[in-house]
N, C-alpha and C positions, 0 to 999 in steps of 0.2 A: 630496419629504419627505427631510429629513436623517436618516440612520440610522447607528448606530455600526458601525465597520468595524475589522477587524484583518487584518494579514497576518502569518502565523506561518511558522516553519521547522520541519519535522517530520523525526523520526529523526536529530536532531543536538542536541548541547547547546551548539554554537558557531554563532552567527547566520551565515547565508549559506553554510552547508556541507551542508544537507540538501535537502529537497523543499519549496518554498514552497507556501503555500495562502492564498487570499483567503477571508475569512469576513465575511458581512454578518449583523449582529444585527437582531432585531426585523423580520423580513422579511414579516410579515403585510401583506396588501394588494397585494403585488407579483404580477403575473401571470407565467406561465410564460415568455412571450415577453420580458418585462422581465428576468427572471433570466437567460434564455439570452443576451440581448443584452449585459448586463453581463459575464457570464462570458467571452464572446467578446472584449469589450473589455480585460479584465484580461490576456488572453493568457497565463494560466497554465494548467498542466495540468488543474487543477480550482479551482473556486470554489464555496463552500457558502453556504446561506442557512438561518439558524436560525429556527424556528417553534415555536409552542406544540404539545404532543403531541396526537395524536388518539386514541391507543391507551392503555387503562388500563395503568398500570405503567411507562410511558415517562416520562423526565424532560424531554426535548425532542425535536423532530422536525427532521430535516435533509434538505435537497434538494441534490443533488451534481450540478454541471454541468461538462462539459468546455467547450472553445471552440465545440463543435458540437453537443452534446446532453446529455441527462441520464443519469446512471448509477444503477442501483439500490443499488449499494454500492461503496465504494473504501476502501483501507486508510489511507493518509495523510490523506485528509479526515475520516475517523472520529476519529483521534487529534487532528488539528488542531482540528476543530470542538469536540470535547469540552474541549480546553484552553481554547479561547477562551470557551466557555460558562461554565466554572468561573472563569476569570479575571474575567469580567464580572459575577460574583456569583451564578452559578447554584448552587443547593443540591439535591443529589439526595435522593430520598425515602428511600434506603437509604445510609447513610454508607459502607457497604463496596463499593458499586458504583454506577456510573452506567449508565442504560439509554437508549440512543439508538434512536429510531424513524427508519427510512428505508424506501425502497421494498422492500428485501429482507426487512424485518421488524424485529424487536427485536435489537439488538446490544448485548452487555454489555461494559462498559469498567470497568476497575479501576485504581486508583492503585497504583504500585509504587515501590520505592526509586529507580528511574531514570526515572520519569515516568509514563506511562499504558501500558496494554495492552488490546487487545480480543481477545475470544474469536473465534477463526477460524470463520467460517460453514461449513456443510456444502458439500462439493464437489458441483457440478451434473454433472460428468463426470470420470471417472477411468479408469484402466486403461491398458495399454501401447498405443503407437502401432502402426498397421499399417505395414508395410514401405514403401509408397509414401510415406506422410506422413513417416516418418523420413528418407527420402532427400530429400524436399522440404525438410525442416528443416536437414539437413546442408548442402545446396546454398545455402540462404538465409544460413547462418552462415559459409560459405566454408571449410568443413572437410570431411574425408573421413568417410563414414558410420562407418568403424571408429574414429574419434576419439570417438564418442558411447558413453559407458560405460553409460548407462541413459537412457530417454526415456519419458514417459508424459503422458497428459492430466492436467492439474492445474487444473481450470477451476471457479472459484467465481463466475463471471459474465462476465468479459471474454473467455473462450475460451482461457486460458493452455495452452500446451504447456511442459511442464517437461523440461529437458535437464541431465544431469549429465556433466561432463567429468572428466579425470583429476586435474586440480589447478587451483588458483587462477591459475597462470601461463597455462594454456590459455585460461581464461576472459578474462583481461586482454589476451591477444594476438588475440582475435577482431576480424575486420574484416567485418562482415556486409554482404550485398548482396541487393537485391531481396527484403526481408522482406515476405511477404504475409499472415502471420498473427501473432498475438501469442506471443512466444517468450521465456521466462525460462530462463536458464543459470546453473548453479552449479558450483563446483569447490572442493574442500577445500584449506585452507591447510595444507600438510604440515609446515611448520617449526614447531618449538617456539617459543612466545612471539610468534607472528604476530599481525597486527592483528586478526584474527577467526578463526572456525572455518571459514567458507565465504566465498567471493567470489561475488557475484551480479551479473549484468547482465540487463537486460530490454529487449527490442526490440519495437516495434510497426511497422506499415507506414509510420508517419510519423516517429517519434523513438526515441531511447534515453532511457528514463525514469531520472531521477536516483536515486530510492529508491521502491520499490513495495511498499506494505503488503499489498495483495491478493495479489500473486504470492508474497511471502514467506510468507503464510499458507497458501496451497495447496501451495507447495513443501514446507513443513514437514510438512503432513499426508501428502504423498507419501513424503518421505524417511523420516519416522519410521515410517509404516505399512509401508514396504518394508524396514525394517531397514538403511537406508543412512545413518542418522544417529541420534544420541542427544541427548536434551534434558537440561539446557539447552544452547543454543549461540547463538552471535552471528554474524550475517551482515554483511559489509561490502558497500555498493553505492554507485556513483557515482565510484569512483576514477578511471576514464578521463575522466570529465567534470569533474574538479577538485573533487569533493565528498567528504565523509567520512561518509557515512550509516552508521548502525549500527542493526541490527534485532535485537532480543533475543527468542528463541523459548524458551518454557517450556511445561510441561504441569502439570496438576493431578490430584488423586486420581481425579477422574471421567473422566479421559482427554482433557479438552479441551485444545486447542492455543491458547496465548496469544501474541499478537504485540505486542511493546512497543518503546518508544523514548522519547527525550526530545523535548520541544517547546519552542521558544523564540519569544516574540513580537518581531517586528522593526518593525512599523508599527502604530500606533494613530491613530484619527481618526474622521472621519465622511464619508459619501458622500451625494450627492444622488441618490435613487432614488424 
């Protein structure tokens, strides 16, 4: 069966400078195995499938797959899927917000002057690292334990460990080795008029991710909660990989953290699935 398809670039206003996402529209009738096989074939970090909602109040439902399995939530697939749904003619029930249904539950998305933003989901694990884990993280990053300014669990699903270094230069200089857990690293840009407020890099046992919405969400919750940052701020990610991702962090009167960025469509067409 032929289905509408988009490939979008997330957290960038310039095509091919952010984090790509494949989106399959009208995915009703596909089995989990068919979704998994197609996601594996695209060879992108994530592929999503848009479906009618099953929960009252949701505008659409999304299933998110990596090349090897399904995720309950991820950041850049949330913004990219919402962009694709709207571009294909989706109309939210509430003009002020879009509500996405995914395995983690309902995720609120809103339009901003710079694109879209999602409300950061609650952390599943937080708090400081024990010393053996902190030493393990330092070894994986190829730095001394004393180079870590602060470190904490900042996990909203994938198991993130958050690490703060002294500055952006220290983040860009990292040459990690033998990474065996998901680690996100941030350092402030200290110079006036720099490209962003923080430089971020994210490492998993397999790859360095170009731009990571879920980690930037949990990073913001940690940094803001610990008094290590103030909102609004902008994070740059993907610099070492030749990307120019920009993630915009803001808060609202209720204390919710919002994670935003631009999305551009690079490919439209149809796929046989």
